[in-house]
KEVEXBA-487702 format. One record per residue (C-alpha): residue number from 0; x, y, z. Coordinates in steps of 0.1 Angstrom, whole numbers, plus 5000, padded with zeros to 4 digits. Layout:
<rs>
num / u / v / w
NUM / X / Y / Z
...
</rs>
This chain:
<rs>
num / u / v / w
0 / 2044 / 6065 / 4999
1 / 2026 / 6077 / 5031
2 / 2000 / 6103 / 5022
3 / 1975 / 6122 / 5043
4 / 1944 / 6139 / 5029
5 / 1927 / 6167 / 5047
6 / 1890 / 6168 / 5036
7 / 1867 / 6140 / 5025
8 / 1846 / 6159 / 5000
9 / 1844 / 6153 / 4962
10 / 1881 / 6161 / 4957
11 / 1895 / 6147 / 4989
12 / 1878 / 6114 / 4989
13 / 1883 / 6108 / 4952
14 / 1920 / 6117 / 4955
15 / 1925 / 6096 / 4986
16 / 1908 / 6065 / 4972
17 / 1926 / 6067 / 4938
18 / 1960 / 6074 / 4954
19 / 1955 / 6042 / 4975
20 / 1945 / 6023 / 4943
21 / 1978 / 6031 / 4927
22 / 1997 / 6018 / 4957
23 / 2001 / 6045 / 4983
24 / 1992 / 6043 / 5020
25 / 1966 / 6069 / 5026
26 / 1949 / 6085 / 5056
27 / 1918 / 6105 / 5048
28 / 1906 / 6130 / 5075
29 / 1876 / 6152 / 5079
30 / 1862 / 6174 / 5107
31 / 1827 / 6159 / 5101
32 / 1825 / 6130 / 5125
33 / 1792 / 6118 / 5110
34 / 1808 / 6117 / 5076
35 / 1838 / 6097 / 5089
36 / 1816 / 6072 / 5106
37 / 1796 / 6067 / 5074
38 / 1828 / 6062 / 5054
39 / 1841 / 6037 / 5079
40 / 1808 / 6018 / 5074
41 / 1812 / 6020 / 5036
42 / 1787 / 6048 / 5030
43 / 1798 / 6075 / 5006
44 / 1785 / 6110 / 5012
45 / 1779 / 6115 / 4975
46 / 1774 / 6096 / 4942
47 / 1803 / 6093 / 4919
48 / 1805 / 6064 / 4893
49 / 1831 / 6038 / 4902
50 / 1842 / 6054 / 4934
51 / 1824 / 6032 / 4959
52 / 1842 / 6000 / 4946
53 / 1876 / 6017 / 4947
54 / 1870 / 6029 / 4983
55 / 1859 / 5995 / 4994
56 / 1889 / 5977 / 4978
57 / 1913 / 6002 / 4993
58 / 1898 / 5997 / 5028
59 / 1900 / 5959 / 5024
60 / 1937 / 5959 / 5015
61 / 1945 / 5984 / 5042
62 / 1958 / 6012 / 5020
63 / 1930 / 6036 / 5029
64 / 1919 / 6045 / 5064
65 / 1896 / 6073 / 5077
66 / 1909 / 6092 / 5107
67 / 1905 / 6123 / 5128
68 / 1924 / 6154 / 5115
69 / 1950 / 6153 / 5143
70 / 1960 / 6118 / 5133
71 / 1965 / 6128 / 5096
72 / 1986 / 6158 / 5106
73 / 2007 / 6138 / 5129
74 / 2015 / 6112 / 5103
75 / 2047 / 6114 / 5083
76 / 2046 / 6119 / 5046
77 / 2029 / 6141 / 5021
78 / 1999 / 6162 / 5033
79 / 1972 / 6171 / 5007
80 / 1949 / 6200 / 5016
81 / 1915 / 6192 / 5000
82 / 1892 / 6213 / 5021
83 / 1864 / 6235 / 5008
84 / 1869 / 6271 / 4996
85 / 1833 / 6283 / 4992
86 / 1825 / 6317 / 4979
87 / 1820 / 6346 / 5002
88 / 1793 / 6372 / 4997
89 / 1816 / 6393 / 4975
90 / 1826 / 6363 / 4953
91 / 1861 / 6358 / 4968
92 / 1871 / 6324 / 4980
93 / 1867 / 6317 / 5017
94 / 1901 / 6303 / 5028
95 / 1894 / 6299 / 5065
96 / 1895 / 6261 / 5062
97 / 1929 / 6263 / 5045
98 / 1942 / 6286 / 5072
99 / 1929 / 6263 / 5099
100 / 1948 / 6233 / 5085
101 / 1980 / 6254 / 5081
102 / 1978 / 6265 / 5117
103 / 1972 / 6230 / 5130
104 / 2002 / 6217 / 5110
105 / 2024 / 6245 / 5122
106 / 2016 / 6240 / 5158
107 / 2018 / 6202 / 5160
108 / 2039 / 6188 / 5132
109 / 2077 / 6185 / 5133
110 / 2105 / 6174 / 5110
111 / 2099 / 6178 / 5072
112 / 2065 / 6180 / 5056
113 / 2055 / 6184 / 5020
114 / 2022 / 6204 / 5021
115 / 2002 / 6202 / 4989
116 / 1973 / 6226 / 4982
117 / 1948 / 6206 / 4962
118 / 1919 / 6229 / 4969
119 / 1911 / 6256 / 4944
120 / 1927 / 6288 / 4957
121 / 1936 / 6323 / 4946
122 / 1970 / 6331 / 4932
123 / 1997 / 6337 / 4959
124 / 1979 / 6314 / 4984
125 / 2010 / 6292 / 4986
126 / 2030 / 6323 / 4994
127 / 2006 / 6331 / 5023
128 / 2007 / 6295 / 5035
129 / 2045 / 6296 / 5038
130 / 2043 / 6328 / 5058
131 / 2016 / 6314 / 5080
132 / 2035 / 6281 / 5086
133 / 2066 / 6301 / 5096
134 / 2047 / 6324 / 5119
135 / 2030 / 6296 / 5139
136 / 2056 / 6269 / 5138
137 / 2063 / 6255 / 5173
138 / 2084 / 6223 / 5168
139 / 2111 / 6233 / 5143
140 / 2089 / 6223 / 5113
141 / 2106 / 6222 / 5080
142 / 2083 / 6223 / 5049
143 / 2077 / 6229 / 5013
144 / 2044 / 6241 / 4999
145 / 2033 / 6228 / 4966
146 / 2003 / 6238 / 4944
147 / 1987 / 6208 / 4927
148 / 1954 / 6219 / 4913
149 / 1927 / 6193 / 4906
150 / 1909 / 6189 / 4873
151 / 1883 / 6162 / 4883
152 / 1849 / 6165 / 4867
153 / 1820 / 6153 / 4888
154 / 1805 / 6123 / 4871
155 / 1838 / 6112 / 4856
156 / 1862 / 6120 / 4885
157 / 1876 / 6085 / 4887
158 / 1883 / 6083 / 4850
159 / 1899 / 6118 / 4852
160 / 1922 / 6108 / 4880
161 / 1936 / 6077 / 4863
162 / 1937 / 6092 / 4828
163 / 1944 / 6130 / 4831
164 / 1954 / 6152 / 4803
165 / 1980 / 6168 / 4825
166 / 1993 / 6169 / 4860
167 / 2003 / 6204 / 4872
168 / 2028 / 6208 / 4900
169 / 2038 / 6242 / 4913
170 / 2069 / 6237 / 4934
171 / 2098 / 6260 / 4945
172 / 2124 / 6234 / 4955
173 / 2140 / 6203 / 4938
174 / 2130 / 6182 / 4968
175 / 2093 / 6191 / 4965
176 / 2094 / 6184 / 4927
177 / 2110 / 6150 / 4932
178 / 2085 / 6140 / 4959
179 / 2055 / 6151 / 4938
180 / 2069 / 6132 / 4908
181 / 2072 / 6101 / 4929
182 / 2035 / 6105 / 4941
183 / 2023 / 6105 / 4905
184 / 2049 / 6081 / 4891
185 / 2024 / 6052 / 4885
186 / 2002 / 6076 / 4864
187 / 2031 / 6091 / 4845
188 / 2045 / 6057 / 4837
189 / 2010 / 6040 / 4833
190 / 2022 / 6011 / 4855
191 / 1990 / 6007 / 4875
192 / 1962 / 5983 / 4868
193 / 1934 / 6005 / 4855
194 / 1902 / 5999 / 4876
195 / 1880 / 6018 / 4852
196 / 1886 / 5996 / 4821
197 / 1896 / 5960 / 4817
198 / 1929 / 5955 / 4801
199 / 1913 / 5946 / 4768
200 / 1889 / 5976 / 4768
201 / 1913 / 6002 / 4783
202 / 1917 / 6028 / 4756
203 / 1951 / 6035 / 4741
204 / 1961 / 6068 / 4757
205 / 1993 / 6087 / 4760
206 / 2006 / 6092 / 4795
207 / 1997 / 6125 / 4811
208 / 2020 / 6155 / 4806
209 / 2037 / 6166 / 4838
210 / 2038 / 6204 / 4839
211 / 2061 / 6217 / 4866
212 / 2060 / 6254 / 4873
213 / 2061 / 6280 / 4901
214 / 2033 / 6280 / 4927
215 / 2017 / 6313 / 4914
216 / 2014 / 6300 / 4879
217 / 2000 / 6266 / 4890
218 / 1973 / 6284 / 4911
219 / 1964 / 6306 / 4881
220 / 1961 / 6276 / 4857
221 / 1931 / 6262 / 4876
222 / 1911 / 6294 / 4877
223 / 1920 / 6303 / 4841
224 / 1910 / 6268 / 4829
225 / 1875 / 6268 / 4845
226 / 1869 / 6304 / 4835
227 / 1878 / 6297 / 4799
228 / 1855 / 6267 / 4797
229 / 1826 / 6287 / 4813
230 / 1833 / 6314 / 4786
231 / 1829 / 6288 / 4758
232 / 1795 / 6278 / 4773
233 / 1782 / 6313 / 4775
234 / 1795 / 6321 / 4740
235 / 1777 / 6292 / 4724
236 / 1745 / 6300 / 4743
237 / 1746 / 6335 / 4728
238 / 1751 / 6319 / 4694
239 / 1721 / 6297 / 4701
240 / 1700 / 6327 / 4708
241 / 1710 / 6342 / 4675
242 / 1702 / 6310 / 4657
243 / 1667 / 6310 / 4671
244 / 1662 / 6346 / 4661
245 / 1676 / 6341 / 4626
246 / 1661 / 6307 / 4619
247 / 1694 / 6288 / 4619
248 / 1702 / 6254 / 4634
249 / 1726 / 6256 / 4663
250 / 1736 / 6219 / 4658
251 / 1749 / 6227 / 4623
252 / 1767 / 6259 / 4636
253 / 1784 / 6239 / 4663
254 / 1794 / 6212 / 4638
255 / 1811 / 6238 / 4616
256 / 1826 / 6257 / 4645
257 / 1839 / 6227 / 4665
258 / 1855 / 6212 / 4635
259 / 1881 / 6239 / 4636
260 / 1911 / 6223 / 4654
261 / 1919 / 6257 / 4670
262 / 1884 / 6256 / 4687
263 / 1873 / 6220 / 4691
264 / 1838 / 6207 / 4699
265 / 1841 / 6204 / 4737
266 / 1819 / 6227 / 4758
267 / 1800 / 6239 / 4727
268 / 1767 / 6225 / 4740
269 / 1740 / 6251 / 4742
270 / 1715 / 6249 / 4770
271 / 1702 / 6264 / 4802
272 / 1737 / 6274 / 4814
273 / 1764 / 6260 / 4836
274 / 1761 / 6252 / 4872
275 / 1777 / 6230 / 4899
276 / 1801 / 6242 / 4926
277 / 1831 / 6248 / 4904
278 / 1823 / 6270 / 4874
279 / 1801 / 6296 / 4891
280 / 1824 / 6298 / 4922
281 / 1857 / 6298 / 4903
282 / 1844 / 6324 / 4877
283 / 1835 / 6348 / 4905
284 / 1867 / 6342 / 4923
285 / 1888 / 6348 / 4892
286 / 1871 / 6381 / 4886
287 / 1878 / 6392 / 4922
288 / 1914 / 6380 / 4920
289 / 1919 / 6401 / 4889
290 / 1903 / 6431 / 4906
291 / 1926 / 6427 / 4936
292 / 1956 / 6429 / 4913
293 / 1942 / 6460 / 4894
294 / 1928 / 6441 / 4864
295 / 1892 / 6446 / 4852
296 / 1882 / 6412 / 4838
297 / 1850 / 6426 / 4822
298 / 1849 / 6397 / 4798
299 / 1843 / 6372 / 4826
300 / 1817 / 6395 / 4842
301 / 1796 / 6393 / 4810
302 / 1801 / 6355 / 4809
303 / 1786 / 6354 / 4843
304 / 1757 / 6377 / 4832
305 / 1749 / 6356 / 4802
306 / 1747 / 6325 / 4823
307 / 1725 / 6342 / 4849
308 / 1700 / 6351 / 4821
309 / 1696 / 6315 / 4809
310 / 1671 / 6305 / 4836
311 / 1648 / 6335 / 4829
312 / 1650 / 6329 / 4791
313 / 1641 / 6293 / 4794
314 / 1611 / 6299 / 4817
315 / 1600 / 6327 / 4793
316 / 1600 / 6301 / 4765
317 / 1578 / 6277 / 4785
318 / 1555 / 6306 / 4795
319 / 1551 / 6318 / 4760
320 / 1538 / 6284 / 4748
321 / 1516 / 6278 / 4778
322 / 1504 / 6314 / 4782
323 / 1501 / 6312 / 4820
324 / 1517 / 6288 / 4844
325 / 1495 / 6292 / 4874
326 / 1479 / 6259 / 4885
327 / 1495 / 6239 / 4856
328 / 1514 / 6207 / 4862
329 / 1549 / 6207 / 4848
330 / 1572 / 6177 / 4847
331 / 1609 / 6183 / 4854
332 / 1633 / 6156 / 4843
333 / 1667 / 6161 / 4859
334 / 1677 / 6180 / 4891
335 / 1715 / 6175 / 4893
336 / 1736 / 6202 / 4876
337 / 1750 / 6175 / 4853
338 / 1745 / 6137 / 4847
339 / 1763 / 6110 / 4867
340 / 1762 / 6130 / 4899
341 / 1738 / 6138 / 4927
342 / 1752 / 6173 / 4932
343 / 1726 / 6201 / 4930
344 / 1747 / 6230 / 4941
345 / 1741 / 6259 / 4918
346 / 1721 / 6236 / 4896
347 / 1701 / 6255 / 4869
348 / 1673 / 6230 / 4874
349 / 1666 / 6242 / 4909
350 / 1667 / 6279 / 4898
351 / 1642 / 6271 / 4871
352 / 1619 / 6252 / 4895
353 / 1618 / 6281 / 4919
354 / 1609 / 6305 / 4890
355 / 1581 / 6281 / 4879
356 / 1568 / 6279 / 4914
357 / 1568 / 6317 / 4917
358 / 1545 / 6317 / 4886
359 / 1522 / 6293 / 4904
360 / 1531 / 6261 / 4885
361 / 1528 / 6227 / 4902
362 / 1562 / 6210 / 4897
363 / 1566 / 6172 / 4895
364 / 1602 / 6161 / 4894
365 / 1623 / 6131 / 4887
366 / 1661 / 6125 / 4889
367 / 1678 / 6091 / 4891
368 / 1703 / 6102 / 4918
369 / 1697 / 6138 / 4930
370 / 1662 / 6134 / 4945
371 / 1673 / 6133 / 4982
372 / 1696 / 6163 / 4979
373 / 1671 / 6183 / 4958
374 / 1644 / 6177 / 4984
375 / 1666 / 6194 / 5010
376 / 1667 / 6225 / 4989
377 / 1632 / 6227 / 4975
378 / 1597 / 6228 / 4990
379 / 1564 / 6222 / 4973
380 / 1578 / 6199 / 4947
381 / 1564 / 6164 / 4943
382 / 1592 / 6139 / 4936
383 / 1586 / 6107 / 4916
384 / 1604 / 6074 / 4912
385 / 1604 / 6074 / 4874
386 / 1599 / 6099 / 4845
387 / 1566 / 6084 / 4834
388 / 1549 / 6092 / 4868
389 / 1563 / 6127 / 4867
390 / 1549 / 6133 / 4831
391 / 1514 / 6119 / 4838
392 / 1488 / 6145 / 4830
393 / 1515 / 6172 / 4827
394 / 1511 / 6202 / 4805
395 / 1548 / 6200 / 4795
396 / 1580 / 6182 / 4802
397 / 1611 / 6202 / 4810
398 / 1643 / 6182 / 4804
399 / 1670 / 6199 / 4825
400 / 1697 / 6173 / 4831
401 / 1710 / 6151 / 4802
402 / 1708 / 6117 / 4819
403 / 1713 / 6090 / 4793
404 / 1681 / 6071 / 4803
405 / 1660 / 6099 / 4789
406 / 1670 / 6088 / 4754
407 / 1654 / 6054 / 4757
408 / 1619 / 6060 / 4770
409 / 1585 / 6049 / 4756
410 / 1575 / 6081 / 4739
411 / 1541 / 6068 / 4728
412 / 1533 / 6061 / 4764
413 / 1545 / 6095 / 4775
414 / 1526 / 6114 / 4748
415 / 1493 / 6095 / 4755
416 / 1495 / 6103 / 4793
417 / 1502 / 6140 / 4790
418 / 1476 / 6167 / 4792
419 / 1495 / 6185 / 4764
420 / 1524 / 6168 / 4746
421 / 1550 / 6195 / 4749
422 / 1587 / 6188 / 4756
423 / 1612 / 6215 / 4763
424 / 1647 / 6201 / 4759
425 / 1670 / 6224 / 4780
426 / 1701 / 6204 / 4771
427 / 1695 / 6196 / 4734
428 / 1701 / 6159 / 4741
429 / 1672 / 6143 / 4722
430 / 1666 / 6137 / 4685
431 / 1639 / 6161 / 4672
432 / 1627 / 6135 / 4646
433 / 1623 / 6108 / 4673
434 / 1603 / 6130 / 4696
435 / 1580 / 6145 / 4670
436 / 1574 / 6111 / 4653
437 / 1557 / 6100 / 4686
438 / 1533 / 6129 / 4687
439 / 1551 / 6155 / 4709
440 / 1559 / 6191 / 4702
441 / 1597 / 6196 / 4706
442 / 1613 / 6228 / 4718
443 / 1651 / 6230 / 4719
444 / 1678 / 6256 / 4724
445 / 1689 / 6274 / 4692
446 / 1664 / 6257 / 4670
447 / 1629 / 6264 / 4656
448 / 1601 / 6245 / 4674
449 / 1590 / 6213 / 4658
450 / 1554 / 6201 / 4656
451 / 1545 / 6164 / 4658
452 / 1551 / 6145 / 4626
453 / 1514 / 6134 / 4625
454 / 1503 / 6170 / 4628
455 / 1526 / 6181 / 4600
456 / 1514 / 6153 / 4578
457 / 1477 / 6162 / 4585
458 / 1484 / 6198 / 4576
459 / 1502 / 6188 / 4544
460 / 1473 / 6166 / 4534
461 / 1448 / 6194 / 4541
462 / 1468 / 6219 / 4520
463 / 1471 / 6194 / 4492
464 / 1434 / 6187 / 4493
465 / 1426 / 6225 / 4493
466 / 1449 / 6230 / 4463
467 / 1432 / 6203 / 4443
</rs>
């Protein structure tokens, strides 16, 4: 099929490349000419595991081309709208980019077009799009508007596209439903060659479920999904605070809680809070959507409040142990809002760094992918090429993004090089016994602090000697 994608951001570029991978002919457009030139030269504007190879292959076989917006709109076929919907000052989604695409389509396109809103939008946006298209149509345009929300997670977006749990299609006509089913037929039938896994290693997985509904319901599904996941994160963070106060172990609580099939273990990871561009933005937007329809979603307001407090609570924990932060060197490991991405938008790590700097701390940071983008957002931070250099002579290490490489470091080397061997694990990713066995004090979320094993052994020996 011929498909046009409006927007070459995280969602648009991933969608374009992956649709080309399963056999479609795709035009990907963006208003940013610099971005388009970079893509034509093979440079991706962000890091996403596996995507670079898929883009390169699709360009080589001619299934993916990068074009100006006018060319994408003029092309026949399905038009996906994947432009940004950033939050406005009041939390509502800014739909000006969606409106601009709709106006351009209405004024220049003719014949029949299937217009698919892939961007995250408030409920009834499809209804507004239909009215807008009718009001500005100049060439006898016939159209259907479909809601097809995306569920791609940064860091695993390619995997999520090829092996989704479900594909949601909100369509009002049989023609639109049939065309959308044809777009996703290779995924529904699992007839494509999976580029993520080899045939031997590709996991046995049931085909995704196709959920066909009206456009209003499809639009609500996306906001409701992200808001519910954010709620799980804030809930477990409150449980972790209770564990610390009561002397319980959050890992054991999560094990018991997540073993209930009705709850499940996913998103029950306590830490410094959720970030990124989706959860904070969608949570605020969903609250405003509810208010606009006369519903007070107070539950989600508290989810947002709990998350906002995580930064201050974590900084207070560091400050309690170090007494004062002024003039002290602190190592920050991890800047992206999650591993396997270079995205620092709404990243808790950046908020924590700003608070540390406000207290007079000297921040030395390392991240395997997000250094360049973090440097555009932060000032006064010294960035390093590896975690060892960042930790040298540091008073404490603050682990803020759970990159897998942090599990496999030389802890003896790190402990020996630090001014004080303190490690604050803001993601609960490390094994307490491993860290303390190498001479570091370990502070996690929802657990009692742990002294180095050698210190505990020395204290035990001293107590035994005194008793004798």
